[in-house]
C-alpha positions as semicolon CSV with decimal commas, in nm:
position;residue;x (nm);y (nm);z (nm)
1;M;-11,299;-26,878;0,817
2;A;-11,645;-27,003;0,734
3;I;-11,928;-26,878;0,946
4;I;-12,292;-26,977;0,977
5;G;-12,523;-26,684;1,039
6;I;-12,674;-26,724;1,382
7;S;-12,733;-26,490;1,676
8;A;-12,787;-26,532;2,048
9;C;-13,032;-26,615;2,325
10;K;-13,028;-26,653;2,702
11;N;-13,059;-26,983;2,885
12;Q;-13,414;-27,052;2,995
13;P;-13,461;-26,975;3,366
14;K;-13,623;-27,245;3,573
15;E;-13,940;-27,049;3,635
16;S;-14,009;-27,024;3,260
17;K;-13,907;-27,373;3,155
18;R;-13,999;-27,423;2,792
19;S;-14,246;-27,699;2,714
20;V;-14,336;-27,621;2,352
21;F;-14,057;-27,651;2,097
22;F;-14,240;-27,621;1,769
23;D;-14,461;-27,339;1,637
24;N;-14,761;-27,480;1,455
25;S;-14,927;-27,139;1,432
26;G;-14,664;-26,999;1,196
27;M;-14,708;-27,272;0,936
28;D;-14,895;-27,238;0,608
29;S;-15,087;-27,563;0,580
30;T;-15,234;-27,454;0,246
31;T;-14,891;-27,501;0,087
32;K;-14,792;-27,852;-0,008
33;P;-14,460;-27,948;0,159
34;G;-14,309;-28,064;-0,169
35;E;-14,393;-27,738;-0,343
36;N;-14,217;-27,499;-0,104
37;F;-14,120;-27,638;0,234
38;F;-13,996;-27,305;0,366
39;Q;-14,342;-27,160;0,297
40;Y;-14,514;-27,465;0,446
41;A;-14,313;-27,442;0,769
42;N;-14,305;-27,062;0,799
43;G;-14,555;-26,906;0,559
44;K;-14,811;-26,768;0,803
45;W;-14,537;-26,623;1,020
46;M;-14,373;-26,462;0,714
47;K;-14,703;-26,306;0,607
48;N;-14,793;-26,164;0,949
49;T;-14,450;-26,051;1,065
50;K;-14,345;-25,687;1,037
51;I;-13,975;-25,603;1,046
52;P;-13,904;-25,361;1,334
53;P;-13,792;-25,019;1,206
54;S;-13,446;-25,048;1,365
55;E;-13,373;-25,383;1,198
56;S;-13,271;-25,498;0,851
57;G;-13,476;-25,814;0,897
58;W;-13,655;-26,017;1,159
59;G;-13,688;-26,377;1,268
60;S;-13,497;-26,636;1,466
61;F;-13,156;-26,476;1,406
62;Y;-13,273;-26,130;1,505
63;I;-13,498;-26,232;1,793
64;L;-13,224;-26,437;1,954
65;G;-12,977;-26,156;1,897
66;D;-13,215;-25,915;2,063
67;E;-13,248;-26,139;2,368
68;N;-12,874;-26,187;2,384
69;V;-12,794;-25,816;2,381
70;K;-13,040;-25,775;2,669
71;N;-12,835;-26,029;2,863
72;I;-12,516;-25,839;2,783
73;H;-12,684;-25,511;2,874
74;G;-12,788;-25,649;3,211
75;I;-12,426;-25,731;3,289
76;L;-12,303;-25,392;3,166
77;D;-12,572;-25,203;3,352
78;E;-12,468;-25,374;3,672
79;V;-12,091;-25,330;3,644
80;S;-12,113;-24,972;3,516
81;S;-12,312;-24,866;3,822
82;Q;-12,075;-25,013;4,079
83;D;-11,742;-24,891;4,214
84;S;-11,491;-25,149;4,088
85;P;-11,116;-25,162;4,153
86;A;-10,906;-24,977;3,896
87;A;-10,793;-25,192;3,597
88;S;-11,023;-25,478;3,701
89;T;-11,238;-25,660;3,449
90;E;-11,549;-25,498;3,590
91;Q;-11,397;-25,148;3,582
92;K;-11,282;-25,172;3,220
93;V;-11,603;-25,327;3,090
94;G;-11,827;-25,100;3,296
95;D;-11,646;-24,775;3,222
96;F;-11,619;-24,853;2,851
97;Y;-11,995;-24,897;2,841
98;K;-12,049;-24,581;3,048
99;S;-11,825;-24,377;2,817
100;G;-12,024;-24,485;2,513
101;M;-12,350;-24,395;2,683
102;D;-12,221;-24,049;2,776
103;T;-12,366;-23,870;2,472
104;V;-12,346;-23,532;2,648
105;T;-11,967;-23,547;2,636
106;L;-11,974;-23,674;2,278
107;E;-12,183;-23,372;2,176
108;K;-11,943;-23,131;2,346
109;L;-11,646;-23,285;2,167
110;G;-11,804;-23,285;1,820
111;Y;-11,526;-23,397;1,589
112;D;-11,242;-23,270;1,809
113;P;-11,099;-23,626;1,848
114;I;-11,007;-23,645;1,478
115;K;-10,896;-23,285;1,420
116;P;-10,525;-23,370;1,474
117;E;-10,533;-23,638;1,202
118;L;-10,726;-23,416;0,962
119;A;-10,460;-23,149;1,015
120;K;-10,186;-23,400;0,934
121;I;-10,368;-23,499;0,616
122;N;-10,414;-23,136;0,516
123;A;-10,037;-23,080;0,550
124;I;-9,945;-23,365;0,308
125;K;-9,759;-23,232;0,001
126;D;-9,701;-23,539;-0,216
127;Y;-9,773;-23,910;-0,240
128;K;-9,459;-24,004;-0,048
129;Q;-9,582;-23,807;0,252
130;L;-9,921;-23,970;0,201
131;V;-9,766;-24,318;0,227
132;T;-9,576;-24,211;0,540
133;W;-9,897;-24,088;0,704
134;A;-10,084;-24,407;0,605
135;A;-9,814;-24,636;0,747
136;D;-9,781;-24,438;1,070
137;G;-10,152;-24,479;1,136
138;F;-10,136;-24,855;1,185
139;K;-9,976;-24,837;1,528
140;A;-10,275;-24,633;1,641
141;G;-10,503;-24,899;1,492
142;D;-10,593;-24,670;1,203
143;G;-10,375;-24,732;0,896
144;D;-10,466;-24,679;0,531
145;L;-10,364;-24,780;0,176
146;F;-10,223;-25,119;0,284
147;G;-10,448;-25,416;0,367
148;F;-10,203;-25,532;0,633
149;S;-10,251;-25,808;0,889
150;V;-10,062;-26,091;1,059
151;S;-10,205;-26,443;1,066
152;P;-10,103;-26,804;0,994
153;D;-9,919;-26,891;0,675
154;D;-10,171;-27,104;0,486
155;R;-9,900;-27,347;0,376
156;V;-9,712;-27,347;0,709
157;S;-10,001;-27,316;0,952
158;T;-9,783;-27,325;1,264
159;K;-9,614;-26,995;1,175
160;N;-9,757;-26,644;1,159
161;I;-9,670;-26,429;0,861
162;A;-9,743;-26,078;0,735
163;H;-10,033;-26,059;0,489
164;F;-10,101;-25,778;0,243
165;D;-10,445;-25,786;0,081
166;Q;-10,654;-25,559;-0,137
167;T;-10,822;-25,263;0,033
168;G;-10,931;-24,906;-0,039
169;L;-11,305;-24,946;-0,108
170;T;-11,592;-24,826;0,110
171;L;-11,882;-24,978;-0,085
172;P;-11,929;-25,353;-0,018
173;E;-11,735;-25,487;-0,319
174;R;-11,593;-25,387;-0,656
175;D;-11,904;-25,427;-0,872
176;Y;-12,092;-25,163;-0,674
177;Y;-11,876;-24,913;-0,861
178;F;-11,956;-25,047;-1,208
179;K;-12,307;-25,193;-1,221
180;T;-12,547;-24,986;-1,431
181;D;-12,882;-25,103;-1,292
182;S;-13,099;-24,843;-1,121
183;A;-13,045;-24,982;-0,770
184;S;-12,665;-24,963;-0,805
185;K;-12,679;-24,612;-0,950
186;K;-12,897;-24,501;-0,660
187;I;-12,648;-24,641;-0,409
188;R;-12,361;-24,450;-0,575
189;D;-12,566;-24,128;-0,579
190;E;-12,647;-24,170;-0,211
191;Y;-12,282;-24,252;-0,140
192;V;-12,174;-23,920;-0,290
193;K;-12,436;-23,744;-0,075
194;Y;-12,297;-23,918;0,233
195;I;-11,938;-23,819;0,158
196;T;-12,055;-23,463;0,093
197;K;-12,238;-23,455;0,425
198;L;-11,931;-23,568;0,620
199;F;-11,713;-23,300;0,465
200;T;-11,970;-23,030;0,547
201;L;-11,973;-23,153;0,906
202;V;-11,600;-23,080;0,935
203;G;-11,635;-22,728;0,797
204;D;-11,646;-22,737;0,416
205;D;-11,912;-22,544;0,227
206;N;-12,147;-22,759;0,018
207;A;-11,979;-22,686;-0,317
208;T;-11,635;-22,780;-0,185
209;A;-11,769;-23,088;-0,009
210;S;-11,950;-23,201;-0,325
211;K;-11,633;-23,159;-0,532
212;K;-11,440;-23,371;-0,283
213;A;-11,711;-23,639;-0,278
214;I;-11,710;-23,676;-0,656
215;A;-11,332;-23,707;-0,649
216;V;-11,345;-23,975;-0,378
217;L;-11,592;-24,184;-0,577
218;A;-11,380;-24,149;-0,891
219;L;-11,063;-24,257;-0,709
220;E;-11,233;-24,552;-0,541
221;T;-11,372;-24,655;-0,881
222;A;-11,017;-24,658;-1,018
223;I;-10,903;-24,865;-0,720
224;A;-11,195;-25,106;-0,771
225;Q;-11,063;-25,191;-1,118
226;S;-10,780;-25,382;-0,950
227;H;-10,994;-25,575;-0,702
228;L;-11,083;-25,941;-0,732
229;T;-11,452;-26,035;-0,707
230;P;-11,601;-26,213;-0,403
231;V;-11,603;-26,536;-0,605
232;E;-11,236;-26,500;-0,703
233;L;-11,148;-26,436;-0,339
234;R;-11,280;-26,784;-0,254
235;D;-10,984;-26,954;-0,424
236;P;-10,717;-27,003;-0,153
237;V;-10,449;-27,104;-0,403
238;K;-10,503;-26,803;-0,628
239;N;-10,490;-26,575;-0,325
240;Y;-10,171;-26,731;-0,185
241;N;-9,867;-26,551;-0,320
242;K;-9,556;-26,580;-0,103
243;L;-9,304;-26,315;-0,198
244;A;-8,961;-26,211;-0,085
245;F;-8,950;-25,852;0,036
246;T;-8,753;-25,757;-0,277
247;D;-9,028;-25,898;-0,500
248;F;-9,297;-25,708;-0,311
249;Q;-9,088;-25,395;-0,362
250;K;-9,099;-25,463;-0,737
251;L;-9,479;-25,435;-0,724
252;L;-9,441;-25,093;-0,562
253;P;-9,120;-24,952;-0,712
254;D;-9,213;-24,594;-0,625
255;V;-9,285;-24,666;-0,258
256;D;-9,010;-24,694;0,004
257;L;-9,120;-25,023;0,157
258;L;-8,825;-25,038;0,395
259;D;-8,955;-24,721;0,554
260;V;-9,316;-24,848;0,547
261;F;-9,220;-25,171;0,722
262;K;-9,020;-24,976;0,982
263;R;-9,325;-24,763;1,057
264;L;-9,542;-25,074;1,077
265;G;-9,296;-25,227;1,322
266;L;-9,257;-25,520;1,083
267;K;-8,932;-25,709;1,034
268;T;-8,950;-25,981;0,772
269;D;-8,791;-26,096;0,451
270;T;-9,096;-26,295;0,336
271;L;-9,465;-26,211;0,321
272;L;-9,793;-26,313;0,162
273;V;-9,961;-26,089;-0,094
274;G;-10,317;-26,197;-0,150
275;Q;-10,394;-25,985;-0,454
276;P;-10,078;-25,849;-0,622
277;G;-10,289;-25,665;-0,879
278;Y;-10,405;-25,420;-0,616
279;Y;-10,051;-25,322;-0,521
280;K;-9,945;-25,279;-0,884
281;A;-10,245;-25,051;-0,933
282;L;-10,176;-24,865;-0,609
283;N;-9,822;-24,782;-0,720
284;N;-9,956;-24,640;-1,046
285;L;-10,246;-24,452;-0,886
286;L;-10,021;-24,290;-0,626
287;K;-9,824;-24,130;-0,908
288;T;-10,100;-24,052;-1,156
289;Q;-10,384;-23,933;-0,935
290;A;-10,367;-23,577;-0,810
291;I;-10,242;-23,561;-0,451
292;E;-10,545;-23,348;-0,360
293;N;-10,774;-23,634;-0,463
294;W;-10,577;-23,875;-0,247
295;K;-10,602;-23,633;0,044
296;Y;-10,980;-23,614;-0,003
297;K;-10,993;-23,992;-0,006
298;V;-10,793;-24,053;0,312
299;A;-10,964;-23,762;0,491
300;F;-11,297;-23,925;0,413
301;D;-11,161;-24,259;0,536
302;E;-11,065;-24,091;0,863
303;I;-11,401;-23,921;0,915
304;N;-11,604;-24,220;0,802
305;G;-11,408;-24,459;1,021
306;A;-11,460;-24,241;1,327
307;S;-11,818;-24,133;1,254
308;K;-11,988;-24,381;1,489
309;L;-11,768;-24,256;1,775
310;L;-11,842;-23,886;1,729
311;S;-12,137;-23,653;1,790
312;K;-12,493;-23,723;1,679
313;K;-12,468;-23,543;1,343
314;F;-12,190;-23,779;1,235
315;R;-12,370;-24,088;1,367
316;D;-12,691;-23,982;1,193
317;A;-12,512;-23,924;0,861
318;R;-12,352;-24,266;0,882
319;F;-12,687;-24,430;0,954
320;E;-12,859;-24,252;0,666
321;F;-12,625;-24,425;0,421
322;F;-12,517;-24,754;0,576
323;G;-12,835;-24,819;0,773
324;K;-13,108;-24,686;0,545
325;V;-12,963;-24,706;0,194
326;L;-12,761;-25,028;0,216
327;Y;-12,969;-25,224;0,471
328;G;-13,315;-25,068;0,460
329;Q;-13,336;-24,984;0,831
330;K;-13,586;-24,712;0,916
331;Q;-13,436;-24,595;1,244
332;Q;-13,126;-24,646;1,453
333;K;-13,101;-24,904;1,730
334;E;-13,131;-24,787;2,087
335;R;-12,804;-24,644;2,212
336;W;-12,765;-24,908;2,484
337;K;-12,777;-25,182;2,220
338;T;-12,516;-25,014;2,003
339;I;-12,278;-24,969;2,294
340;S;-12,341;-25,321;2,428
341;Y;-12,231;-25,455;2,089
342;A;-11,931;-25,219;2,096
343;V;-11,816;-25,354;2,434
344;D;-11,849;-25,711;2,309
345;G;-11,650;-25,618;2,000
346;G;-11,378;-25,430;2,184
347;L;-11,338;-25,612;2,515
348;G;-11,502;-25,940;2,419
349;E;-11,302;-26,175;2,638
350;L;-11,337;-25,951;2,943
351;L;-11,712;-25,924;2,896
352;G;-11,711;-26,294;2,804
353;Q;-11,575;-26,392;3,145
354;L;-11,870;-26,219;3,311
355;Y;-12,112;-26,363;3,055
356;V;-12,020;-26,730;3,093
357;K;-12,040;-26,712;3,471
358;K;-12,404;-26,615;3,438
359;Y;-12,526;-26,784;3,120
360;F;-12,315;-27,093;3,049
361;T;-12,305;-27,405;3,262
362;P;-12,063;-27,700;3,265
363;E;-12,364;-27,922;3,188
364;A;-12,433;-27,726;2,869
365;K;-12,070;-27,763;2,760
366;E;-12,078;-28,137;2,824
367;R;-12,406;-28,179;2,634
368;M;-12,267;-27,987;2,338
369;L;-11,947;-28,194;2,334
370;N;-12,154;-28,514;2,330
371;L;-12,353;-28,387;2,032
372;V;-12,034;-28,291;1,847
373;N;-11,880;-28,632;1,914
374;N;-12,198;-28,807;1,796
375;L;-12,193;-28,621;1,467
376;Q;-11,821;-28,675;1,423
377;T;-11,878;-29,051;1,454
378;V;-12,151;-29,032;1,190
379;Y;-11,930;-28,828;0,958
380;K;-11,659;-29,092;0,988
381;D;-11,909;-29,357;0,888
382;R;-12,034;-29,154;0,590
383;I;-11,684;-29,084;0,456
384;G;-11,598;-29,452;0,485
385;K;-11,901;-29,544;0,274
386;L;-11,860;-29,284;-0,002
387;D;-11,893;-29,454;-0,339
388;W;-11,716;-29,181;-0,536
389;M;-11,398;-29,137;-0,332
390;G;-11,090;-29,357;-0,359
391;A;-10,912;-29,524;-0,067
392;A;-10,613;-29,288;-0,055
393;T;-10,826;-28,974;-0,041
394;K;-11,062;-29,135;0,211
395;K;-10,769;-29,212;0,438
396;S;-10,660;-28,847;0,437
397;A;-11,016;-28,724;0,484
398;L;-11,066;-28,948;0,786
399;E;-10,735;-28,833;0,934
400;K;-10,847;-28,473;0,893
401;L;-11,185;-28,543;1,054
402;A;-11,018;-28,715;1,351
403;A;-10,781;-28,420;1,393
404;F;-11,057;-28,160;1,438
405;T;-11,001;-27,938;1,740
406;K;-11,334;-27,885;1,917
407;K;-11,381;-27,558;2,103
408;I;-11,700;-27,514;2,300
409;G;-11,827;-27,227;2,511
410;Y;-11,524;-27,011;2,581
411;P;-11,142;-27,013;2,562
412;D;-10,934;-27,217;2,803
413;K;-10,697;-26,919;2,817
414;W;-10,843;-26,568;2,827
415;K;-10,687;-26,279;2,635
416;N;-10,493;-26,021;2,835
417;Y;-10,600;-25,656;2,818
418;D;-10,356;-25,517;3,076
419;D;-10,226;-25,248;2,839
420;V;-10,576;-25,117;2,764
421;T;-10,668;-24,800;2,951
422;I;-11,040;-24,731;2,992
423;S;-11,200;-24,419;3,143
424;K;-11,569;-24,352;3,190
425;D;-11,578;-24,021;2,998
426;T;-11,340;-24,077;2,702
427;Y;-11,520;-24,301;2,452
428;Y;-11,301;-24,218;2,151
429;A;-10,981;-24,251;2,353
430;N;-11,104;-24,584;2,490
431;E;-11,157;-24,712;2,136
432;Q;-10,810;-24,590;2,044
433;S;-10,655;-24,770;2,340
434;I;-10,825;-25,094;2,234
435;A;-10,715;-25,046;1,872
436;K;-10,354;-24,987;1,976
437;H;-10,369;-25,297;2,194
438;E;-10,502;-25,508;1,908
439;Y;-10,235;-25,384;1,669
440;K;-9,954;-25,445;1,916
441;K;-10,085;-25,794;1,985
442;M;-10,103;-25,860;1,610
443;I;-9,761;-25,723;1,513
444;D;-9,595;-25,913;1,797
445;K;-9,710;-26,237;1,631
446;A;-9,519;-26,179;1,307
447;G;-9,272;-26,462;1,245
448;K;-9,371;-26,643;1,563
449;S;-9,552;-26,969;1,626
450;V;-9,930;-26,971;1,599
451;D;-10,126;-26,990;1,924
452;K;-10,407;-27,227;1,832
453;T;-10,583;-27,173;2,163
454;E;-10,704;-26,832;2,040
455;W;-11,068;-26,779;1,944
456;G;-11,211;-26,581;1,653
457;M;-11,544;-26,508;1,825
458;T;-11,648;-26,384;2,167
459;P;-11,827;-26,614;2,416
460;P;-12,166;-26,433;2,402
461;T;-12,187;-26,476;2,025
462;V;-12,451;-26,719;1,902
463;N;-12,267;-26,834;1,595
464;A;-12,023;-27,103;1,496
465;Y;-11,729;-27,134;1,259
466;Y;-11,472;-27,360;1,102
467;N;-11,117;-27,227;1,072
468;P;-10,917;-27,413;0,803
469;T;-10,565;-27,318;0,919
470;F;-10,648;-27,437;1,273
471;N;-10,863;-27,729;1,148
472;E;-11,105;-27,645;1,426
473;I;-11,479;-27,623;1,480
474;V;-11,584;-27,356;1,729
475;F;-11,913;-27,310;1,913
476;P;-11,930;-27,008;2,148
477;A;-12,144;-27,022;2,461
478;G;-12,431;-26,828;2,314
479;I;-12,525;-27,098;2,066
480;L;-12,674;-27,334;2,324
481;S;-13,007;-27,155;2,320
482;F;-13,351;-27,222;2,176
483;P;-13,439;-27,263;1,892
484;F;-13,095;-27,411;1,826
485;F;-13,082;-27,611;2,145
486;D;-13,283;-27,678;2,459
487;K;-13,193;-27,951;2,706
488;D;-13,565;-28,026;2,756
489;A;-13,647;-28,060;2,386
490;D;-13,684;-28,394;2,211
491;D;-13,401;-28,515;1,989
492;A;-13,583;-28,432;1,667
493;I;-13,582;-28,065;1,764
494;N;-13,219;-28,055;1,880
495;Y;-13,072;-28,261;1,598
496;G;-13,271;-28,070;1,335
497;A;-13,136;-27,744;1,473
498;I;-12,805;-27,754;1,661
499;G;-12,721;-28,090;1,503
500;A;-12,743;-27,938;1,156
501;V;-12,526;-27,647;1,275
502;I;-12,259;-27,886;1,404
503;G;-12,269;-28,086;1,083
504;H;-12,253;-27,763;0,885
505;E;-11,929;-27,655;1,052
506;M;-11,775;-27,999;1,015
507;T;-11,859;-27,998;0,645
508;H;-11,677;-27,667;0,602
509;G;-11,362;-27,871;0,654
510;F;-11,450;-28,045;0,328
511;D;-11,618;-27,771;0,122
512;D;-11,464;-27,607;-0,188
513;Q;-11,220;-27,411;0,030
514;G;-11,177;-27,629;0,339
515;R;-11,104;-27,943;0,140
516;Q;-10,783;-27,781;0,016
517;Y;-10,635;-27,777;0,368
518;D;-10,492;-28,091;0,530
519;K;-10,534;-28,225;0,882
520;D;-10,269;-27,988;1,016
521;G;-10,434;-27,683;0,860
522;N;-10,189;-27,649;0,572
523;L;-10,299;-27,548;0,222
524;K;-10,197;-27,872;0,054
525;D;-10,347;-28,091;-0,216
526;W;-10,421;-28,425;-0,048
527;W;-10,668;-28,542;-0,314
528;T;-10,603;-28,773;-0,604
529;K;-10,679;-28,599;-0,932
530;D;-10,963;-28,839;-1,007
531;D;-11,133;-28,775;-0,672
532;A;-11,085;-28,398;-0,700
533;D;-11,244;-28,404;-1,046
534;K;-11,539;-28,602;-0,910
535;F;-11,583;-28,356;-0,625
536;K;-11,586;-28,059;-0,864
537;K;-11,836;-28,230;-1,091
538;K;-12,069;-28,299;-0,800
539;A;-12,028;-27,944;-0,667
540;Q;-12,111;-27,805;-1,011
541;I;-12,450;-27,976;-1,000
542;M;-12,517;-27,783;-0,680
543;I;-12,385;-27,455;-0,824
544;D;-12,618;-27,490;-1,120
545;Q;-12,913;-27,563;-0,892
546;Y;-12,856;-27,258;-0,672
547;N;-12,790;-27,033;-0,974
548;G;-13,153;-27,102;-1,066
549;F;-13,289;-26,962;-0,739
550;T;-13,414;-26,602;-0,747
551;V;-13,513;-26,327;-0,504
552;L;-13,673;-25,985;-0,561
553;N;-13,841;-26,127;-0,874
554;D;-13,534;-26,162;-1,096
555;V;-13,213;-26,137;-0,890
556;H;-13,034;-26,472;-0,901
557;V;-12,844;-26,639;-0,619
558;N;-12,475;-26,669;-0,705
559;G;-12,413;-27,043;-0,687
560;S;-12,035;-27,002;-0,707
561;L;-12,019;-26,746;-0,427
562;T;-12,244;-26,955;-0,202
563;Q;-12,110;-27,299;-0,285
564;G;-11,914;-27,346;0,039
565;E;-12,213;-27,261;0,259
566;N;-12,449;-27,465;0,040
567;L;-12,223;-27,769;0,064
568;A;-12,213;-27,718;0,441
569;D;-12,592;-27,683;0,463
570;I;-12,654;-27,998;0,258
571;G;-12,383;-28,204;0,425
572;G;-12,468;-28,077;0,773
573;L;-12,833;-28,174;0,734
574;A;-12,744;-28,524;0,610
575;I;-12,505;-28,585;0,899
576;A;-12,749;-28,451;1,158
577;Y;-13,028;-28,669;1,021
578;Q;-12,818;-28,986;1,037
579;A;-12,712;-28,900;1,393
580;F;-13,076;-28,840;1,485
581;K;-13,170;-29,183;1,349
582;N;-12,929;-29,333;1,603
583;T;-13,138;-29,195;1,891
584;P;-13,437;-29,379;2,044
585;Q;-13,677;-29,119;1,906
586;G;-13,518;-29,142;1,563
587;K;-13,588;-29,517;1,563
588;S;-13,951;-29,475;1,674
589;D;-14,265;-29,361;1,498
590;Q;-14,429;-29,181;1,791
591;K;-14,592;-28,855;1,687
592;I;-14,558;-28,524;1,874
593;D;-14,772;-28,222;1,779
594;G;-14,919;-28,444;1,509
595;F;-14,587;-28,506;1,332
596;T;-14,367;-28,813;1,303
597;P;-14,010;-28,793;1,438
598;D;-13,870;-28,746;1,087
599;Q;-14,122;-28,474;1,002
600;R;-14,044;-28,299;1,329
601;F;-13,670;-28,313;1,254
602;F;-13,714;-28,144;0,914
603;L;-13,959;-27,887;1,051
604;S;-13,714;-27,796;1,328
605;F;-13,448;-27,741;1,063
606;A;-13,684;-27,520;0,858
607;Q;-13,802;-27,309;1,150
608;V;-13,445;-27,233;1,262
609;W;-13,414;-27,034;0,937
610;R;-13,741;-26,844;0,983
611;I;-13,614;-26,499;0,876
612;K;-13,766;-26,211;0,682
613;N;-13,527;-25,961;0,519
614;N;-13,569;-25,607;0,388
615;D;-13,533;-25,585;0,010
616;E;-13,218;-25,373;0,053
617;T;-13,060;-25,631;0,281
618;L;-13,152;-25,914;0,049
619;R;-12,997;-25,733;-0,248
620;M;-12,680;-25,669;-0,046
621;R;-12,658;-26,032;0,060
622;I;-12,687;-26,162;-0,295
623;N;-12,384;-25,950;-0,386
624;V;-12,153;-26,022;-0,095
625;D;-12,287;-26,290;0,142
626;P;-12,154;-26,645;0,090
627;H;-12,473;-26,774;0,257
628;S;-12,784;-26,827;0,045
629;P;-13,108;-26,652;0,150
630;E;-13,287;-26,850;0,422
631;K;-13,560;-26,981;0,192
632;Y;-13,294;-27,161;-0,007
633;R;-13,097;-27,268;0,300
634;V;-13,409;-27,475;0,368
635;N;-13,545;-27,575;0,028
636;G;-13,203;-27,630;-0,133
637;P;-13,075;-27,893;0,112
638;L;-13,414;-28,061;0,151
639;S;-13,459;-28,097;-0,225
640;N;-13,140;-28,307;-0,221
641;T;-13,242;-28,521;0,080
642;P;-13,418;-28,852;-0,001
643;E;-13,538;-28,896;0,358
644;F;-13,725;-28,565;0,333
645;Y;-13,906;-28,693;0,022
646;K;-14,021;-28,997;0,217
647;A;-14,121;-28,803;0,529
648;F;-14,347;-28,564;0,337
649;N;-14,443;-28,782;0,039
650;V;-14,269;-28,563;-0,219
651;K;-14,346;-28,693;-0,569
652;P;-14,245;-28,620;-0,929
653;G;-14,423;-28,303;-1,039
654;D;-14,373;-28,130;-0,704
655;K;-14,160;-27,816;-0,742
656;M;-13,898;-27,936;-0,496
657;Y;-13,869;-28,279;-0,654
658;R;-13,537;-28,347;-0,825
659;E;-13,455;-28,656;-1,024
660;E;-13,210;-28,877;-0,838
661;K;-12,938;-28,812;-1,095
662;D;-12,970;-28,437;-1,034
663;R;-12,948;-28,449;-0,656
664;V;-12,637;-28,321;-0,483
665;K;-12,452;-28,611;-0,320
666;V;-12,114;-28,505;-0,187
667;W;-12,079;-28,568;0,186
């Protein structure tokens, strides 16, 4: 699933109707557009903006997210203060929020909610009992050791199948355990301090807790040896390994998988193993690592996983590592924000029903569908005119484009939460009830037909995604908000912003991953070899370009990790621009705010990505985020766009100028 990083904003009320859609004051007019367009469009704002202490960055994404959570909070504040019928949407949403806000009860409980599980872990005698405990935990929404899920079979997208993927790490990805630079060493040192702190909070003295922490890091480092890198995980063919149950058992000869599957509630003879190397390593590590070390590891997993649901000392410890060390935040978010996000995450389609009634209109849905259809028409035209793709591949590409499912606003069929029990003073138990519900819903899908009406995001989310196995583009209600969209804005503003987002998601259907799925969502090679080779050659030009981009002085963007998002950014901008040129404004030369329609289009695109990140967040993103930093989400696509050169008179010698032969021309 490919996602574009966006957050949320409320619809503009009538009394504060927006009339200005472009911020001249944040520009840096001393910078030449062709030297650094991101700086030209956003430089003064970047210089003057201070990141709030509770945030890892600030800008359009964060500001819109902040406004959106205020909308959600308004709904939650209202329903949590009223007397709603038992088991109603309002009761469940309101009482879940109220339980999370009841910090007095959380303090009284301390870590009592997890004491039973810690006792079970303490009683484990050998690795076989460890596996039994880990498998039993899944039904409570809290398993371990196995990266188990149920989702569509990539090659038979109409059927759900059990997936087993690599797991077992707490740091963001494998290389965090091996890199020798000072920043990575510091993170590992702070990680050990965090683990130590959690063990002291459940009663260990500092020496014992420190011993356990060192053992946990050592075991996770051994596990990390078996993990694929984020770049390797991008290859859907490499990560598709369909095995008979007997063959999976051969990877884990010392584990009773029949018993594991019984405890999971899973009945199947065939499954998908994403990364077999992990399971081979797990079998070996279960036997060779001391059982005490494994017990330390899973006990830490239990405490760490529950830490945000426990008393303040646990929440503070978690923030010190994940918030401060990994993301550079100076202080925690207000409690009401944290719990508002938790309600959206746990009961998203109950909260979503209340949200869309208040913040999403039928007119907005219709306007969005029109924009999507306009860009789809343009995409069809562009594919038809590609000079590098043969007729057979074009035919399949056009069939795939025509088969896109378009989901806008909210689901046609809401999820059922009837088996979820919510009380106003049992936050941990509420989370457990939701987790059990989610697991039951998931396990019930195994071997059954895929329900393609389901959504992967909640309605309040300002984001968008393309799902290859569904061949769908999805735009939740929250995305129809300024600066991405405003019904009163001119077309240059809307097409430069929401238009580029729509084009971005469409292009994910044809990026390095999406292009490997056919119109029905099946992982299937529908390309001629010659066309596939041409695609890879063109994509390599882009990879090389983005590899040359740096942040934090000398940290390079990973062009291979970000290639899917970069292709989507470049293709999405091109499609949005062509669609804009079909509008009356796009055909005119009338200036607004002193800029031509084309200039205004490109400036709208640049200001959507007006974001300033903490150094810690930026470093994290380079390692794990498939999206390029915002500066390069602007300058990268524009440097490959001939119409941008014309609009801002970009000439040879300008830093953003690229010779025509070096420009990325895929979609």
